[in-house]
C-alpha atoms as a printed R data frame, in Angstrom:
    type eleno elety resid chain resno      x      y       z
1   ATOM     1    CA   MET     A     1  3.427 24.569 -38.481
2   ATOM     2    CA   ILE     A     2  6.946 22.993 -38.021
3   ATOM     3    CA   ILE     A     3  9.647 24.477 -36.421
4   ATOM     4    CA   GLU     A     4 11.454 26.106 -38.143
5   ATOM     5    CA   PRO     A     5  8.633 28.677 -40.037
6   ATOM     6    CA   PHE     A     6  7.310 29.065 -36.586
7   ATOM     7    CA   ILE     A     7 10.848 30.464 -35.107
8   ATOM     8    CA   ASN     A     8 10.946 32.522 -38.369
9   ATOM     9    CA   GLU     A     9  7.952 33.874 -37.701
10  ATOM    10    CA   LYS     A    10  8.106 34.456 -33.718
11  ATOM    11    CA   THR     A    11 11.261 36.393 -34.146
12  ATOM    12    CA   LEU     A    12  9.908 38.825 -36.822
13  ATOM    13    CA   GLN     A    13  7.438 39.003 -33.736
14  ATOM    14    CA   ILE     A    14  9.346 39.051 -31.003
15  ATOM    15    CA   ALA     A    15 11.555 41.632 -31.987
16  ATOM    16    CA   HIS     A    16  8.914 44.416 -33.491
17  ATOM    17    CA   TYR     A    17  7.379 43.941 -29.795
18  ATOM    18    CA   ILE     A    18 10.558 44.202 -28.096
19  ATOM    19    CA   LYS     A    19 11.818 47.469 -30.105
20  ATOM    20    CA   ALA     A    20  8.097 49.063 -29.831
21  ATOM    21    CA   VAL     A    21  8.301 48.547 -25.792
22  ATOM    22    CA   ILE     A    22 11.864 50.345 -25.971
23  ATOM    23    CA   ASN     A    23 10.827 53.111 -27.969
24  ATOM    24    CA   GLN     A    24  7.374 53.707 -25.356
25  ATOM    25    CA   SER     A    25  5.287 53.122 -28.602
26  ATOM    26    CA   LEU     A    26  3.732 50.078 -27.155
27  ATOM    27    CA   HIS     A    27  2.804 49.095 -23.182
28  ATOM    28    CA   TYR     A    28  5.692 46.602 -22.021
29  ATOM    29    CA   THR     A    29  1.999 44.414 -20.839
30  ATOM    30    CA   GLU     A    30  1.544 43.723 -24.402
31  ATOM    31    CA   LEU     A    31  4.637 42.127 -25.009
32  ATOM    32    CA   ASP     A    32  4.592 39.669 -21.510
33  ATOM    33    CA   LYS     A    33  1.153 38.544 -23.022
34  ATOM    34    CA   PHE     A    34  2.674 37.632 -26.729
35  ATOM    35    CA   ILE     A    35  5.146 35.424 -24.840
36  ATOM    36    CA   VAL     A    36  2.240 34.020 -22.951
37  ATOM    37    CA   ASP     A    37  1.366 33.629 -26.690
38  ATOM    38    CA   THR     A    38  3.611 31.924 -28.011
39  ATOM    39    CA   MET     A    39  4.497 29.316 -25.596
40  ATOM    40    CA   GLU     A    40  0.735 28.759 -25.494
41  ATOM    41    CA   GLU     A    41  1.488 28.255 -29.452
42  ATOM    42    CA   TRP     A    42  4.427 25.857 -29.024
43  ATOM    43    CA   THR     A    43  2.767 23.526 -27.046
44  ATOM    44    CA   VAL     A    44  0.326 22.934 -29.424
45  ATOM    45    CA   LEU     A    45  3.510 21.891 -31.890
46  ATOM    46    CA   ASN     A    46  3.778 19.225 -29.618
47  ATOM    47    CA   VAL     A    47  7.858 19.166 -30.599
48  ATOM    48    CA   ASN     A    48  9.761 15.708 -29.037
49  ATOM    49    CA   ASP     A    49 13.107 16.829 -30.150
50  ATOM    50    CA   GLU     A    50 15.010 19.123 -27.311
51  ATOM    51    CA   THR     A    51 18.011 20.342 -29.071
52  ATOM    52    CA   PRO     A    52 17.664 23.992 -30.964
53  ATOM    53    CA   GLY     A    53 18.178 23.183 -34.375
54  ATOM    54    CA   SER     A    54 19.726 26.888 -35.140
55  ATOM    55    CA   ALA     A    55 21.549 29.498 -33.584
56  ATOM    56    CA   LYS     A    56 18.540 31.381 -34.503
57  ATOM    57    CA   GLU     A    57 16.462 29.197 -32.500
58  ATOM    58    CA   ARG     A    58 18.426 29.226 -29.565
59  ATOM    59    CA   VAL     A    59 19.057 33.140 -29.192
60  ATOM    60    CA   PHE     A    60 14.694 33.426 -30.237
61  ATOM    61    CA   TRP     A    61 14.109 30.980 -26.680
62  ATOM    62    CA   HIS     A    62 17.217 32.981 -24.968
63  ATOM    63    CA   LEU     A    63 14.776 35.976 -25.155
64  ATOM    64    CA   VAL     A    64 11.474 33.925 -24.089
65  ATOM    65    CA   HIS     A    65 13.408 32.698 -21.115
66  ATOM    66    CA   GLU     A    66 14.544 36.053 -20.350
67  ATOM    67    CA   MET     A    67 11.490 38.319 -21.447
68  ATOM    68    CA   SER     A    68  9.575 35.778 -18.981
69  ATOM    69    CA   LEU     A    69 12.501 35.541 -16.092
70  ATOM    70    CA   HIS     A    70 12.484 39.162 -16.170
71  ATOM    71    CA   GLY     A    71  9.486 40.877 -17.277
72  ATOM    72    CA   ALA     A    72  8.964 43.051 -20.565
73  ATOM    73    CA   GLN     A    73  8.959 46.510 -17.687
74  ATOM    74    CA   SER     A    74 12.577 45.218 -16.863
75  ATOM    75    CA   LEU     A    75 13.729 47.541 -20.543
76  ATOM    76    CA   SER     A    76 12.836 50.698 -19.731
77  ATOM    77    CA   HIS     A    77 14.633 50.673 -15.978
78  ATOM    78    CA   ASP     A    78 17.220 47.993 -16.227
79  ATOM    79    CA   LEU     A    79 20.312 49.025 -18.885
80  ATOM    80    CA   TYR     A    80 22.369 45.917 -19.046
81  ATOM    81    CA   PHE     A    81 19.031 43.768 -19.392
82  ATOM    82    CA   LYS     A    82 18.017 45.822 -22.212
83  ATOM    83    CA   SER     A    83 21.825 45.790 -23.357
84  ATOM    84    CA   GLU     A    84 21.581 42.058 -23.782
85  ATOM    85    CA   ILE     A    85 18.684 42.317 -25.542
86  ATOM    86    CA   THR     A    86 19.408 44.212 -28.180
87  ATOM    87    CA   THR     A    87 22.773 42.465 -28.637
88  ATOM    88    CA   CYS     A    88 19.868 39.361 -29.285
89  ATOM    89    CA   LEU     A    89 18.168 42.226 -31.912
90  ATOM    90    CA   ASP     A    90 20.671 43.548 -33.123
91  ATOM    91    CA   PHE     A    91 21.841 39.212 -34.099
92  ATOM    92    CA   PHE     A    92 18.237 38.538 -35.862
93  ATOM    93    CA   SER     A    93 18.995 41.185 -38.238
94  ATOM    94    CA   GLY     A    94 22.391 40.388 -38.484
95  ATOM    95    CA   LYS     A    95 23.667 43.382 -37.366
96  ATOM    96    CA   GLY     A    96 25.696 41.773 -34.439
97  ATOM    97    CA   SER     A    97 27.185 38.058 -33.474
98  ATOM    98    CA   TYR     A    98 26.262 35.518 -31.577
99  ATOM    99    CA   PRO     A    99 25.264 37.163 -28.078
100 ATOM   100    CA   ILE     A   100 27.341 35.865 -25.622
101 ATOM   101    CA   ASP     A   101 26.269 34.266 -22.752
102 ATOM   102    CA   CYS     A   102 23.058 32.873 -24.951
103 ATOM   103    CA   ILE     A   103 21.367 30.358 -23.693
104 ATOM   104    CA   GLY     A   104 18.545 29.053 -25.195
105 ATOM   105    CA   TRP     A   105 16.695 25.561 -25.304
106 ATOM   106    CA   ARG     A   106 13.670 24.685 -26.900
107 ATOM   107    CA   PRO     A   107 10.944 24.130 -24.290
108 ATOM   108    CA   LEU     A   108  9.972 20.461 -23.728
109 ATOM   109    CA   PRO     A   109  6.512 19.273 -23.986
């Protein structure tokens, strides 16, 4: 799998997981597990390019880093964090503009 299809697939999946956690139809630990699994899958791709290829990819990696840093449980009690994450999801769905303060860098091998 090359980078663009990977990002496209994972963007849809992470949006689904986050929305489900926000709606309380999925336990937050499932989103945390998805993040770990995604990082493991990423290492298999053996990507050497350091520069993300698109705004969508930068927002994706921003989400992954934020979820890793704060944990999915923060979506239920940190309104600012939830708002920041929702802004990223709106960007993915074409309902919003590029999130302010979004710094998403592709992890290096």
